[in-house]
HTML snippet that shows the backbone in 3Dmol.js (N, CA, C, O; Angstrom):
<script src="https://3Dmol.org/build/3Dmol-min.js"></script>
<div id="view" style="width:600px;height:400px;position:relative"></div>
<script>
const pdb = `
ATOM      1  N   MET A   1      85.716 136.326 186.590  1.00  0.00           N
ATOM      2  CA  MET A   1      87.086 136.706 186.888  1.00  0.00           C
ATOM      3  C   MET A   1      88.044 135.779 186.151  1.00  0.00           C
ATOM      4  O   MET A   1      87.768 134.598 185.941  1.00  0.00           O
ATOM      5  N   HIS A   2      89.172 136.354 185.769  1.00  0.00           N
ATOM      6  CA  HIS A   2      90.164 135.608 185.011  1.00  0.00           C
ATOM      7  C   HIS A   2      91.530 135.756 185.680  1.00  0.00           C
ATOM      8  O   HIS A   2      92.187 136.782 185.504  1.00  0.00           O
ATOM      9  N   PRO A   3      91.972 134.751 186.445  1.00  0.00           N
ATOM     10  CA  PRO A   3      93.312 134.811 187.046  1.00  0.00           C
ATOM     11  C   PRO A   3      94.372 134.499 185.987  1.00  0.00           C
ATOM     12  O   PRO A   3      94.566 133.343 185.613  1.00  0.00           O
ATOM     13  N   ILE A   4      95.050 135.535 185.512  1.00  0.00           N
ATOM     14  CA  ILE A   4      96.053 135.394 184.457  1.00  0.00           C
ATOM     15  C   ILE A   4      97.427 135.222 185.096  1.00  0.00           C
ATOM     16  O   ILE A   4      97.850 136.024 185.928  1.00  0.00           O
ATOM     17  N   HIS A   5      98.119 134.146 184.683  1.00  0.00           N
ATOM     18  CA  HIS A   5      99.400 133.775 185.291  1.00  0.00           C
ATOM     19  C   HIS A   5     100.494 133.758 184.228  1.00  0.00           C
ATOM     20  O   HIS A   5     100.280 133.277 183.116  1.00  0.00           O
ATOM     21  N   LEU A   6     101.661 134.285 184.575  1.00  0.00           N
ATOM     22  CA  LEU A   6     102.826 134.289 183.694  1.00  0.00           C
ATOM     23  C   LEU A   6     103.925 133.452 184.327  1.00  0.00           C
ATOM     24  O   LEU A   6     104.354 133.723 185.448  1.00  0.00           O
ATOM     25  N   HIS A   7     104.377 132.434 183.606  1.00  0.00           N
ATOM     26  CA  HIS A   7     105.485 131.602 184.076  1.00  0.00           C
ATOM     27  C   HIS A   7     106.819 132.287 183.787  1.00  0.00           C
ATOM     28  O   HIS A   7     106.936 133.024 182.808  1.00  0.00           O
ATOM     29  N   GLY A   8     107.810 132.055 184.617  1.00  0.00           N
ATOM     30  CA  GLY A   8     109.167 132.515 184.360  1.00  0.00           C
ATOM     31  C   GLY A   8     109.465 133.963 184.693  1.00  0.00           C
ATOM     32  O   GLY A   8     110.616 134.390 184.599  1.00  0.00           O
ATOM     33  N   HIS A   9     108.467 134.718 185.075  1.00  0.00           N
ATOM     34  CA  HIS A   9     108.643 136.136 185.375  1.00  0.00           C
ATOM     35  C   HIS A   9     107.687 136.538 186.494  1.00  0.00           C
ATOM     36  O   HIS A   9     106.727 135.829 186.796  1.00  0.00           O
ATOM     37  N   SER A  10     107.959 137.659 187.086  1.00  0.00           N
ATOM     38  CA  SER A  10     106.961 138.354 187.901  1.00  0.00           C
ATOM     39  C   SER A  10     106.772 139.715 187.241  1.00  0.00           C
ATOM     40  O   SER A  10     107.614 140.153 186.457  1.00  0.00           O
ATOM     41  N   PHE A  11     105.675 140.376 187.558  1.00  0.00           N
ATOM     42  CA  PHE A  11     105.372 141.646 186.904  1.00  0.00           C
ATOM     43  C   PHE A  11     104.782 142.617 187.904  1.00  0.00           C
ATOM     44  O   PHE A  11     104.300 142.220 188.966  1.00  0.00           O
ATOM     45  N   HIS A  12     104.823 143.886 187.559  1.00  0.00           N
ATOM     46  CA  HIS A  12     104.189 144.923 188.360  1.00  0.00           C
ATOM     47  C   HIS A  12     102.793 145.176 187.800  1.00  0.00           C
ATOM     48  O   HIS A  12     102.623 145.317 186.589  1.00  0.00           O
ATOM     49  N   VAL A  13     101.804 145.233 188.671  1.00  0.00           N
ATOM     50  CA  VAL A  13     100.437 145.544 188.264  1.00  0.00           C
ATOM     51  C   VAL A  13     100.261 147.052 188.379  1.00  0.00           C
ATOM     52  O   VAL A  13     100.214 147.601 189.480  1.00  0.00           O
ATOM     53  N   LEU A  14     100.162 147.717 187.228  1.00  0.00           N
ATOM     54  CA  LEU A  14     100.074 149.173 187.202  1.00  0.00           C
ATOM     55  C   LEU A  14      98.633 149.669 187.275  1.00  0.00           C
ATOM     56  O   LEU A  14      98.377 150.784 187.729  1.00  0.00           O
ATOM     57  N   ARG A  15      97.698 148.839 186.828  1.00  0.00           N
ATOM     58  CA  ARG A  15      96.288 149.236 186.890  1.00  0.00           C
ATOM     59  C   ARG A  15      95.405 148.033 186.576  1.00  0.00           C
ATOM     60  O   ARG A  15      95.743 147.204 185.731  1.00  0.00           O
ATOM     61  N   VAL A  16      94.274 147.950 187.267  1.00  0.00           N
ATOM     62  CA  VAL A  16      93.204 147.020 186.930  1.00  0.00           C
ATOM     63  C   VAL A  16      91.964 147.873 186.700  1.00  0.00           C
ATOM     64  O   VAL A  16      91.557 148.639 187.573  1.00  0.00           O
ATOM     65  N   GLY A  17      91.371 147.735 185.523  1.00  0.00           N
ATOM     66  CA  GLY A  17      90.195 148.526 185.164  1.00  0.00           C
ATOM     67  C   GLY A  17      88.936 147.688 185.254  1.00  0.00           C
ATOM     68  O   GLY A  17      88.913 146.545 184.795  1.00  0.00           O
ATOM     69  N   TYR A  18      87.900 148.243 185.837  1.00  0.00           N
ATOM     70  CA  TYR A  18      86.631 147.546 186.026  1.00  0.00           C
ATOM     71  C   TYR A  18      85.537 148.219 185.200  1.00  0.00           C
ATOM     72  O   TYR A  18      85.542 149.440 185.042  1.00  0.00           O
ATOM     73  N   PRO A  19      84.598 147.426 184.672  1.00  0.00           N
ATOM     74  CA  PRO A  19      83.468 148.034 183.976  1.00  0.00           C
ATOM     75  C   PRO A  19      82.457 148.546 184.992  1.00  0.00           C
ATOM     76  O   PRO A  19      82.543 148.193 186.169  1.00  0.00           O
ATOM     77  N   PRO A  20      81.488 149.380 184.564  1.00  0.00           N
ATOM     78  CA  PRO A  20      80.435 149.782 185.499  1.00  0.00           C
ATOM     79  C   PRO A  20      79.619 148.549 185.897  1.00  0.00           C
ATOM     80  O   PRO A  20      79.407 147.642 185.093  1.00  0.00           O
ATOM     81  N   HIS A  21      79.168 148.537 187.149  1.00  0.00           N
ATOM     82  CA  HIS A  21      78.435 147.360 187.627  1.00  0.00           C
ATOM     83  C   HIS A  21      77.343 147.764 188.611  1.00  0.00           C
ATOM     84  O   HIS A  21      77.373 148.847 189.195  1.00  0.00           O
ATOM     85  N   ASP A  22      76.391 146.874 188.774  1.00  0.00           N
ATOM     86  CA  ASP A  22      75.305 147.052 189.728  1.00  0.00           C
ATOM     87  C   ASP A  22      75.858 146.788 191.130  1.00  0.00           C
ATOM     88  O   ASP A  22      76.407 145.711 191.361  1.00  0.00           O
ATOM     89  N   PRO A  23      75.737 147.725 192.072  1.00  0.00           N
ATOM     90  CA  PRO A  23      76.319 147.536 193.399  1.00  0.00           C
ATOM     91  C   PRO A  23      75.646 146.420 194.200  1.00  0.00           C
ATOM     92  O   PRO A  23      76.240 145.911 195.151  1.00  0.00           O
ATOM     93  N   VAL A  24      74.440 146.034 193.844  1.00  0.00           N
ATOM     94  CA  VAL A  24      73.735 144.969 194.574  1.00  0.00           C
ATOM     95  C   VAL A  24      74.087 143.598 194.011  1.00  0.00           C
ATOM     96  O   VAL A  24      74.451 142.691 194.760  1.00  0.00           O
ATOM     97  N   THR A  25      73.980 143.442 192.686  1.00  0.00           N
ATOM     98  CA  THR A  25      74.212 142.125 192.075  1.00  0.00           C
ATOM     99  C   THR A  25      75.662 141.919 191.651  1.00  0.00           C
ATOM    100  O   THR A  25      76.106 140.779 191.518  1.00  0.00           O
ATOM    101  N   GLY A  26      76.406 142.999 191.436  1.00  0.00           N
ATOM    102  CA  GLY A  26      77.775 142.894 190.951  1.00  0.00           C
ATOM    103  C   GLY A  26      77.872 142.667 189.458  1.00  0.00           C
ATOM    104  O   GLY A  26      78.975 142.549 188.925  1.00  0.00           O
ATOM    105  N   ARG A  27      76.745 142.603 188.771  1.00  0.00           N
ATOM    106  CA  ARG A  27      76.754 142.365 187.329  1.00  0.00           C
ATOM    107  C   ARG A  27      77.110 143.628 186.555  1.00  0.00           C
ATOM    108  O   ARG A  27      76.805 144.746 186.969  1.00  0.00           O
ATOM    109  N   MET A  28      77.766 143.412 185.415  1.00  0.00           N
ATOM    110  CA  MET A  28      78.132 144.529 184.541  1.00  0.00           C
ATOM    111  C   MET A  28      76.885 145.247 184.059  1.00  0.00           C
ATOM    112  O   MET A  28      75.879 144.616 183.733  1.00  0.00           O
ATOM    113  N   THR A  29      76.956 146.569 184.015  1.00  0.00           N
ATOM    114  CA  THR A  29      75.828 147.354 183.509  1.00  0.00           C
ATOM    115  C   THR A  29      76.185 148.080 182.221  1.00  0.00           C
ATOM    116  O   THR A  29      75.346 148.781 181.655  1.00  0.00           O
ATOM    117  N   GLY A  30      77.414 147.922 181.751  1.00  0.00           N
ATOM    118  CA  GLY A  30      77.836 148.588 180.526  1.00  0.00           C
ATOM    119  C   GLY A  30      79.268 148.224 180.195  1.00  0.00           C
ATOM    120  O   GLY A  30      79.889 147.403 180.869  1.00  0.00           O
ATOM    121  N   GLN A  31      79.780 148.844 179.155  1.00  0.00           N
ATOM    122  CA  GLN A  31      81.149 148.605 178.728  1.00  0.00           C
ATOM    123  C   GLN A  31      82.120 149.467 179.522  1.00  0.00           C
ATOM    124  O   GLN A  31      81.753 150.521 180.039  1.00  0.00           O
ATOM    125  N   ASN A  32      83.338 149.015 179.610  1.00  0.00           N
ATOM    126  CA  ASN A  32      84.384 149.756 180.294  1.00  0.00           C
ATOM    127  C   ASN A  32      84.634 151.062 179.553  1.00  0.00           C
ATOM    128  O   ASN A  32      84.952 151.047 178.364  1.00  0.00           O
ATOM    129  N   ALA A  33      84.498 152.176 180.234  1.00  0.00           N
ATOM    130  CA  ALA A  33      84.629 153.492 179.599  1.00  0.00           C
ATOM    131  C   ALA A  33      86.064 153.808 179.177  1.00  0.00           C
ATOM    132  O   ALA A  33      86.279 154.709 178.366  1.00  0.00           O
ATOM    133  N   ASP A  34      87.047 153.083 179.712  1.00  0.00           N
ATOM    134  CA  ASP A  34      88.445 153.338 179.362  1.00  0.00           C
ATOM    135  C   ASP A  34      88.818 152.786 177.991  1.00  0.00           C
ATOM    136  O   ASP A  34      89.802 153.220 177.392  1.00  0.00           O
ATOM    137  N   ILE A  35      88.030 151.827 177.491  1.00  0.00           N
ATOM    138  CA  ILE A  35      88.398 151.096 176.280  1.00  0.00           C
ATOM    139  C   ILE A  35      87.403 151.364 175.161  1.00  0.00           C
ATOM    140  O   ILE A  35      86.190 151.366 175.371  1.00  0.00           O
ATOM    141  N   SER A  36      87.940 151.587 173.975  1.00  0.00           N
ATOM    142  CA  SER A  36      87.119 151.747 172.776  1.00  0.00           C
ATOM    143  C   SER A  36      87.327 150.516 171.906  1.00  0.00           C
ATOM    144  O   SER A  36      88.455 150.214 171.515  1.00  0.00           O
ATOM    145  N   CYS A  37      86.242 149.800 171.598  1.00  0.00           N
ATOM    146  CA  CYS A  37      86.325 148.582 170.794  1.00  0.00           C
ATOM    147  C   CYS A  37      85.779 148.831 169.398  1.00  0.00           C
ATOM    148  O   CYS A  37      84.782 149.532 169.230  1.00  0.00           O
ATOM    149  N   VAL A  38      86.435 148.254 168.397  1.00  0.00           N
ATOM    150  CA  VAL A  38      85.954 148.329 167.024  1.00  0.00           C
ATOM    151  C   VAL A  38      84.761 147.380 166.900  1.00  0.00           C
ATOM    152  O   VAL A  38      84.823 146.237 167.354  1.00  0.00           O
ATOM    153  N   ALA A  39      83.671 147.857 166.282  1.00  0.00           N
ATOM    154  CA  ALA A  39      82.451 147.067 166.144  1.00  0.00           C
ATOM    155  C   ALA A  39      82.719 145.733 165.444  1.00  0.00           C
ATOM    156  O   ALA A  39      83.546 145.647 164.537  1.00  0.00           O
ATOM    157  N   ASN A  40      82.009 144.704 165.881  1.00  0.00           N
ATOM    158  CA  ASN A  40      82.042 143.351 165.298  1.00  0.00           C
ATOM    159  C   ASN A  40      83.413 142.684 165.371  1.00  0.00           C
ATOM    160  O   ASN A  40      83.750 141.876 164.506  1.00  0.00           O
ATOM    161  N   THR A  41      84.206 143.010 166.390  1.00  0.00           N
ATOM    162  CA  THR A  41      85.517 142.367 166.551  1.00  0.00           C
ATOM    163  C   THR A  41      85.647 141.671 167.899  1.00  0.00           C
ATOM    164  O   THR A  41      86.724 141.168 168.221  1.00  0.00           O
ATOM    165  N   SER A  42      84.582 141.626 168.696  1.00  0.00           N
ATOM    166  CA  SER A  42      84.628 141.085 170.065  1.00  0.00           C
ATOM    167  C   SER A  42      85.699 141.780 170.885  1.00  0.00           C
ATOM    168  O   SER A  42      86.279 141.193 171.799  1.00  0.00           O
ATOM    169  N   CYS A  43      85.953 143.031 170.552  1.00  0.00           N
ATOM    170  CA  CYS A  43      86.932 143.881 171.236  1.00  0.00           C
ATOM    171  C   CYS A  43      88.373 143.387 171.040  1.00  0.00           C
ATOM    172  O   CYS A  43      89.251 143.695 171.845  1.00  0.00           O
ATOM    173  N   SER A  44      88.607 142.624 169.972  1.00  0.00           N
ATOM    174  CA  SER A  44      89.977 142.192 169.692  1.00  0.00           C
ATOM    175  C   SER A  44      90.795 143.332 169.081  1.00  0.00           C
ATOM    176  O   SER A  44      92.024 143.267 169.047  1.00  0.00           O
ATOM    177  N   LEU A  45      90.111 144.378 168.597  1.00  0.00           N
ATOM    178  CA  LEU A  45      90.784 145.586 168.107  1.00  0.00           C
ATOM    179  C   LEU A  45      90.379 146.727 169.024  1.00  0.00           C
ATOM    180  O   LEU A  45      89.432 147.459 168.737  1.00  0.00           O
ATOM    181  N   ALA A  46      91.086 146.871 170.110  1.00  0.00           N
ATOM    182  CA  ALA A  46      90.730 147.861 171.125  1.00  0.00           C
ATOM    183  C   ALA A  46      91.820 148.915 171.250  1.00  0.00           C
ATOM    184  O   ALA A  46      92.975 148.690 170.888  1.00  0.00           O
ATOM    185  N   SER A  47      91.424 150.066 171.768  1.00  0.00           N
ATOM    186  CA  SER A  47      92.373 151.141 172.050  1.00  0.00           C
ATOM    187  C   SER A  47      91.847 151.922 173.249  1.00  0.00           C
ATOM    188  O   SER A  47      90.696 151.758 173.653  1.00  0.00           O
ATOM    189  N   TRP A  48      92.696 152.765 173.809  1.00  0.00           N
ATOM    190  CA  TRP A  48      92.245 153.605 174.919  1.00  0.00           C
ATOM    191  C   TRP A  48      91.234 154.615 174.382  1.00  0.00           C
ATOM    192  O   TRP A  48      91.463 155.238 173.346  1.00  0.00           O
ATOM    193  N   ALA A  49      90.141 154.771 175.074  1.00  0.00           N
ATOM    194  CA  ALA A  49      89.061 155.653 174.624  1.00  0.00           C
ATOM    195  C   ALA A  49      89.461 157.125 174.696  1.00  0.00           C
ATOM    196  O   ALA A  49      89.176 157.885 173.771  1.00  0.00           O
ATOM    197  N   SER A  50      90.106 157.530 175.762  1.00  0.00           N
ATOM    198  CA  SER A  50      90.455 158.946 175.958  1.00  0.00           C
ATOM    199  C   SER A  50      91.910 159.089 176.375  1.00  0.00           C
ATOM    200  O   SER A  50      92.225 159.848 177.291  1.00  0.00           O
ATOM    201  N   GLY A  51      92.776 158.380 175.724  1.00  0.00           N
ATOM    202  CA  GLY A  51      94.179 158.393 176.133  1.00  0.00           C
ATOM    203  C   GLY A  51      94.402 157.406 177.257  1.00  0.00           C
ATOM    204  O   GLY A  51      93.454 156.938 177.887  1.00  0.00           O
ATOM    205  N   ARG A  52      95.631 157.100 177.498  1.00  0.00           N
ATOM    206  CA  ARG A  52      95.973 156.113 178.520  1.00  0.00           C
ATOM    207  C   ARG A  52      95.510 156.573 179.894  1.00  0.00           C
ATOM    208  O   ARG A  52      95.735 157.728 180.256  1.00  0.00           O
ATOM    209  N   PRO A  53      94.861 155.688 180.680  1.00  0.00           N
ATOM    210  CA  PRO A  53      94.448 156.066 182.031  1.00  0.00           C
ATOM    211  C   PRO A  53      95.660 156.183 182.961  1.00  0.00           C
ATOM    212  O   PRO A  53      96.756 155.732 182.629  1.00  0.00           O
ATOM    213  N   ALA A  54      95.450 156.784 184.108  1.00  0.00           N
ATOM    214  CA  ALA A  54      96.526 156.931 185.097  1.00  0.00           C
ATOM    215  C   ALA A  54      97.015 155.557 185.545  1.00  0.00           C
ATOM    216  O   ALA A  54      96.221 154.652 185.801  1.00  0.00           O
ATOM    217  N   LEU A  55      98.334 155.419 185.635  1.00  0.00           N
ATOM    218  CA  LEU A  55      98.942 154.162 186.059  1.00  0.00           C
ATOM    219  C   LEU A  55      99.667 154.353 187.382  1.00  0.00           C
ATOM    220  O   LEU A  55     100.219 155.420 187.652  1.00  0.00           O
ATOM    221  N   ASN A  56      99.662 153.314 188.200  1.00  0.00           N
ATOM    222  CA  ASN A  56     100.373 153.339 189.472  1.00  0.00           C
ATOM    223  C   ASN A  56     101.827 152.939 189.222  1.00  0.00           C
ATOM    224  O   ASN A  56     102.151 151.751 189.205  1.00  0.00           O
ATOM    225  N   THR A  57     102.689 153.913 189.032  1.00  0.00           N
ATOM    226  CA  THR A  57     104.106 153.625 188.812  1.00  0.00           C
ATOM    227  C   THR A  57     104.934 153.854 190.080  1.00  0.00           C
ATOM    228  O   THR A  57     106.151 153.671 190.061  1.00  0.00           O
ATOM    229  N   ASP A  58     104.296 154.247 191.167  1.00  0.00           N
ATOM    230  CA  ASP A  58     104.966 154.470 192.442  1.00  0.00           C
ATOM    231  C   ASP A  58     104.792 153.241 193.327  1.00  0.00           C
ATOM    232  O   ASP A  58     103.796 153.121 194.039  1.00  0.00           O
ATOM    233  N   ARG A  59     105.754 152.334 193.282  1.00  0.00           N
ATOM    234  CA  ARG A  59     105.753 151.103 194.072  1.00  0.00           C
ATOM    235  C   ARG A  59     104.520 150.233 193.802  1.00  0.00           C
ATOM    236  O   ARG A  59     103.795 149.898 194.739  1.00  0.00           O
ATOM    237  N   PRO A  60     104.266 149.860 192.535  1.00  0.00           N
ATOM    238  CA  PRO A  60     103.131 148.986 192.236  1.00  0.00           C
ATOM    239  C   PRO A  60     103.386 147.574 192.764  1.00  0.00           C
ATOM    240  O   PRO A  60     104.541 147.164 192.884  1.00  0.00           O
ATOM    241  N   PRO A  61     102.330 146.825 193.079  1.00  0.00           N
ATOM    242  CA  PRO A  61     102.523 145.466 193.590  1.00  0.00           C
ATOM    243  C   PRO A  61     103.173 144.566 192.542  1.00  0.00           C
ATOM    244  O   PRO A  61     102.906 144.693 191.347  1.00  0.00           O
ATOM    245  N   ARG A  62     104.022 143.662 193.003  1.00  0.00           N
ATOM    246  CA  ARG A  62     104.708 142.714 192.118  1.00  0.00           C
ATOM    247  C   ARG A  62     104.077 141.340 192.294  1.00  0.00           C
ATOM    248  O   ARG A  62     103.954 140.849 193.416  1.00  0.00           O
ATOM    249  N   LYS A  63     103.681 140.720 191.194  1.00  0.00           N
ATOM    250  CA  LYS A  63     102.960 139.446 191.252  1.00  0.00           C
ATOM    251  C   LYS A  63     103.371 138.562 190.080  1.00  0.00           C
ATOM    252  O   LYS A  63     104.109 138.993 189.194  1.00  0.00           O
ATOM    253  N   ASP A  64     102.880 137.306 190.085  1.00  0.00           N
ATOM    254  CA  ASP A  64     102.998 136.461 188.897  1.00  0.00           C
ATOM    255  C   ASP A  64     101.620 136.061 188.386  1.00  0.00           C
ATOM    256  O   ASP A  64     101.503 135.361 187.381  1.00  0.00           O
ATOM    257  N   THR A  65     100.570 136.512 189.087  1.00  0.00           N
ATOM    258  CA  THR A  65      99.186 136.284 188.682  1.00  0.00           C
ATOM    259  C   THR A  65      98.395 137.546 188.990  1.00  0.00           C
ATOM    260  O   THR A  65      98.572 138.160 190.042  1.00  0.00           O
ATOM    261  N   VAL A  66      97.515 137.929 188.059  1.00  0.00           N
ATOM    262  CA  VAL A  66      96.639 139.075 188.280  1.00  0.00           C
ATOM    263  C   VAL A  66      95.223 138.653 187.901  1.00  0.00           C
ATOM    264  O   VAL A  66      95.023 137.964 186.901  1.00  0.00           O
ATOM    265  N   VAL A  67      94.253 139.063 188.695  1.00  0.00           N
ATOM    266  CA  VAL A  67      92.855 138.745 188.400  1.00  0.00           C
ATOM    267  C   VAL A  67      92.285 139.865 187.529  1.00  0.00           C
ATOM    268  O   VAL A  67      92.206 141.020 187.946  1.00  0.00           O
ATOM    269  N   VAL A  68      91.890 139.492 186.310  1.00  0.00           N
ATOM    270  CA  VAL A  68      91.299 140.437 185.372  1.00  0.00           C
ATOM    271  C   VAL A  68      89.783 140.258 185.425  1.00  0.00           C
ATOM    272  O   VAL A  68      89.283 139.164 185.163  1.00  0.00           O
ATOM    273  N   PRO A  69      89.045 141.318 185.760  1.00  0.00           N
ATOM    274  CA  PRO A  69      87.590 141.182 185.864  1.00  0.00           C
ATOM    275  C   PRO A  69      86.942 141.059 184.483  1.00  0.00           C
ATOM    276  O   PRO A  69      87.476 141.579 183.504  1.00  0.00           O
ATOM    277  N   PRO A  70      85.788 140.371 184.395  1.00  0.00           N
ATOM    278  CA  PRO A  70      85.067 140.330 183.119  1.00  0.00           C
ATOM    279  C   PRO A  70      84.758 141.750 182.656  1.00  0.00           C
ATOM    280  O   PRO A  70      84.285 142.569 183.444  1.00  0.00           O
ATOM    281  N   GLY A  71      85.017 142.043 181.399  1.00  0.00           N
ATOM    282  CA  GLY A  71      84.778 143.380 180.877  1.00  0.00           C
ATOM    283  C   GLY A  71      85.813 144.392 181.329  1.00  0.00           C
ATOM    284  O   GLY A  71      85.672 145.586 181.066  1.00  0.00           O
ATOM    285  N   GLY A  72      86.844 143.930 182.000  1.00  0.00           N
ATOM    286  CA  GLY A  72      87.881 144.825 182.508  1.00  0.00           C
ATOM    287  C   GLY A  72      89.215 144.555 181.841  1.00  0.00           C
ATOM    288  O   GLY A  72      89.286 143.911 180.794  1.00  0.00           O
ATOM    289  N   TYR A  73      90.270 145.055 182.461  1.00  0.00           N
ATOM    290  CA  TYR A  73      91.607 144.902 181.900  1.00  0.00           C
ATOM    291  C   TYR A  73      92.633 145.036 183.004  1.00  0.00           C
ATOM    292  O   TYR A  73      92.327 145.494 184.105  1.00  0.00           O
ATOM    293  N   ALA A  74      93.854 144.634 182.699  1.00  0.00           N
ATOM    294  CA  ALA A  74      94.988 144.841 183.591  1.00  0.00           C
ATOM    295  C   ALA A  74      96.142 145.384 182.774  1.00  0.00           C
ATOM    296  O   ALA A  74      96.382 144.943 181.649  1.00  0.00           O
ATOM    297  N   VAL A  75      96.857 146.344 183.342  1.00  0.00           N
ATOM    298  CA  VAL A  75      98.078 146.874 182.730  1.00  0.00           C
ATOM    299  C   VAL A  75      99.221 146.405 183.615  1.00  0.00           C
ATOM    300  O   VAL A  75      99.263 146.711 184.807  1.00  0.00           O
ATOM    301  N   VAL A  76     100.153 145.655 183.019  1.00  0.00           N
ATOM    302  CA  VAL A  76     101.288 145.129 183.773  1.00  0.00           C
ATOM    303  C   VAL A  76     102.585 145.576 183.116  1.00  0.00           C
ATOM    304  O   VAL A  76     102.620 145.944 181.942  1.00  0.00           O
ATOM    305  N   ARG A  77     103.647 145.533 183.909  1.00  0.00           N
ATOM    306  CA  ARG A  77     104.982 145.876 183.419  1.00  0.00           C
ATOM    307  C   ARG A  77     105.941 144.807 183.923  1.00  0.00           C
ATOM    308  O   ARG A  77     105.939 144.466 185.106  1.00  0.00           O
ATOM    309  N   PHE A  78     106.766 144.278 183.012  1.00  0.00           N
ATOM    310  CA  PHE A  78     107.783 143.326 183.465  1.00  0.00           C
ATOM    311  C   PHE A  78     109.030 143.471 182.613  1.00  0.00           C
ATOM    312  O   PHE A  78     108.977 143.928 181.471  1.00  0.00           O
ATOM    313  N   GLU A  79     110.147 143.072 183.190  1.00  0.00           N
ATOM    314  CA  GLU A  79     111.415 143.107 182.487  1.00  0.00           C
ATOM    315  C   GLU A  79     111.644 141.739 181.869  1.00  0.00           C
ATOM    316  O   GLU A  79     111.703 140.738 182.584  1.00  0.00           O
ATOM    317  N   ALA A  80     111.771 141.684 180.566  1.00  0.00           N
ATOM    318  CA  ALA A  80     111.965 140.417 179.861  1.00  0.00           C
ATOM    319  C   ALA A  80     113.442 140.027 179.924  1.00  0.00           C
ATOM    320  O   ALA A  80     114.174 140.131 178.939  1.00  0.00           O
ATOM    321  N   ASP A  81     113.858 139.576 181.107  1.00  0.00           N
ATOM    322  CA  ASP A  81     115.270 139.259 181.337  1.00  0.00           C
ATOM    323  C   ASP A  81     115.512 137.770 181.575  1.00  0.00           C
ATOM    324  O   ASP A  81     116.589 137.385 182.030  1.00  0.00           O
ATOM    325  N   ASN A  82     114.532 136.940 181.275  1.00  0.00           N
ATOM    326  CA  ASN A  82     114.646 135.497 181.454  1.00  0.00           C
ATOM    327  C   ASN A  82     114.325 134.853 180.106  1.00  0.00           C
ATOM    328  O   ASN A  82     113.164 134.542 179.837  1.00  0.00           O
ATOM    329  N   PRO A  83     115.340 134.646 179.249  1.00  0.00           N
ATOM    330  CA  PRO A  83     115.096 134.157 177.897  1.00  0.00           C
ATOM    331  C   PRO A  83     114.347 132.826 177.871  1.00  0.00           C
ATOM    332  O   PRO A  83     114.480 131.999 178.773  1.00  0.00           O
ATOM    333  N   GLY A  84     113.578 132.648 176.841  1.00  0.00           N
ATOM    334  CA  GLY A  84     112.865 131.390 176.650  1.00  0.00           C
ATOM    335  C   GLY A  84     111.406 131.628 176.323  1.00  0.00           C
ATOM    336  O   GLY A  84     110.945 132.767 176.246  1.00  0.00           O
ATOM    337  N   TRP A  85     110.692 130.539 176.133  1.00  0.00           N
ATOM    338  CA  TRP A  85     109.263 130.565 175.855  1.00  0.00           C
ATOM    339  C   TRP A  85     108.539 130.403 177.178  1.00  0.00           C
ATOM    340  O   TRP A  85     108.626 129.347 177.803  1.00  0.00           O
ATOM    341  N   TRP A  86     107.827 131.432 177.614  1.00  0.00           N
ATOM    342  CA  TRP A  86     107.128 131.401 178.895  1.00  0.00           C
ATOM    343  C   TRP A  86     105.623 131.495 178.654  1.00  0.00           C
ATOM    344  O   TRP A  86     105.141 132.335 177.895  1.00  0.00           O
ATOM    345  N   HIS A  87     104.911 130.610 179.321  1.00  0.00           N
ATOM    346  CA  HIS A  87     103.476 130.472 179.130  1.00  0.00           C
ATOM    347  C   HIS A  87     102.707 131.550 179.901  1.00  0.00           C
ATOM    348  O   HIS A  87     102.939 131.743 181.094  1.00  0.00           O
ATOM    349  N   LEU A  88     101.791 132.254 179.222  1.00  0.00           N
ATOM    350  CA  LEU A  88     100.858 133.198 179.836  1.00  0.00           C
ATOM    351  C   LEU A  88      99.477 132.592 179.649  1.00  0.00           C
ATOM    352  O   LEU A  88      99.064 132.341 178.517  1.00  0.00           O
ATOM    353  N   HIS A  89      98.756 132.354 180.738  1.00  0.00           N
ATOM    354  CA  HIS A  89      97.482 131.661 180.620  1.00  0.00           C
ATOM    355  C   HIS A  89      96.528 132.037 181.737  1.00  0.00           C
ATOM    356  O   HIS A  89      96.923 132.589 182.764  1.00  0.00           O
ATOM    357  N   CYS A  90      95.268 131.726 181.510  1.00  0.00           N
ATOM    358  CA  CYS A  90      94.227 131.908 182.526  1.00  0.00           C
ATOM    359  C   CYS A  90      94.128 130.612 183.330  1.00  0.00           C
ATOM    360  O   CYS A  90      94.202 129.520 182.766  1.00  0.00           O
ATOM    361  N   HIS A  91      93.961 130.734 184.627  1.00  0.00           N
ATOM    362  CA  HIS A  91      93.863 129.565 185.498  1.00  0.00           C
ATOM    363  C   HIS A  91      92.454 128.973 185.561  1.00  0.00           C
ATOM    364  O   HIS A  91      92.222 128.015 186.299  1.00  0.00           O
ATOM    365  N   MET A  92      91.521 129.526 184.804  1.00  0.00           N
ATOM    366  CA  MET A  92      90.168 128.974 184.774  1.00  0.00           C
ATOM    367  C   MET A  92      90.173 127.700 183.932  1.00  0.00           C
ATOM    368  O   MET A  92      90.696 127.697 182.818  1.00  0.00           O
ATOM    369  N   ALA A  93      89.604 126.637 184.447  1.00  0.00           N
ATOM    370  CA  ALA A  93      89.635 125.336 183.770  1.00  0.00           C
ATOM    371  C   ALA A  93      88.934 125.358 182.409  1.00  0.00           C
ATOM    372  O   ALA A  93      89.356 124.652 181.493  1.00  0.00           O
ATOM    373  N   GLN A  94      87.877 126.154 182.261  1.00  0.00           N
ATOM    374  CA  GLN A  94      87.133 126.132 181.009  1.00  0.00           C
ATOM    375  C   GLN A  94      87.834 126.859 179.863  1.00  0.00           C
ATOM    376  O   GLN A  94      87.351 126.807 178.732  1.00  0.00           O
ATOM    377  N   HIS A  95      88.943 127.528 180.113  1.00  0.00           N
ATOM    378  CA  HIS A  95      89.659 128.193 179.006  1.00  0.00           C
ATOM    379  C   HIS A  95      90.548 127.185 178.346  1.00  0.00           C
ATOM    380  O   HIS A  95      91.249 127.513 177.389  1.00  0.00           O
TER     381      HIS A  95
END
`;
const viewer = $3Dmol.createViewer("view");
viewer.addModel(pdb, "pdb");
viewer.setStyle({}, {cartoon: {color: "spectrum"}});
viewer.zoomTo();
viewer.render();
</script>
C-alpha cells in the first residue's frame, strides 16, 4: 500500500482501482484490467484499457491522503487555488 499525501490542498477521491487478487492471501494474481501498460516501461507509459472507468462524482470523499494499492491506482480531483510549490509524496519510509 502507498499512502499518497498532498501538501497545501485537499482533493476528492473519485476512484481507487484494485488489481485482481487471491481472496485468501490478498496477493495480486494479475495486472489491473483498467490500465494498459506499454511493454518494457514499468507501466510509466500507461493509458485506460477500455476508456475511462466510472468515477464517483456524486459527493466523493475529500481527503489530503489516499491509499493507493500495489498494482492499483487512484483518480483524484482538486482545485489548484493555493499558489506555490506543494509536495506530493508517499508516506512509506522506503520511498
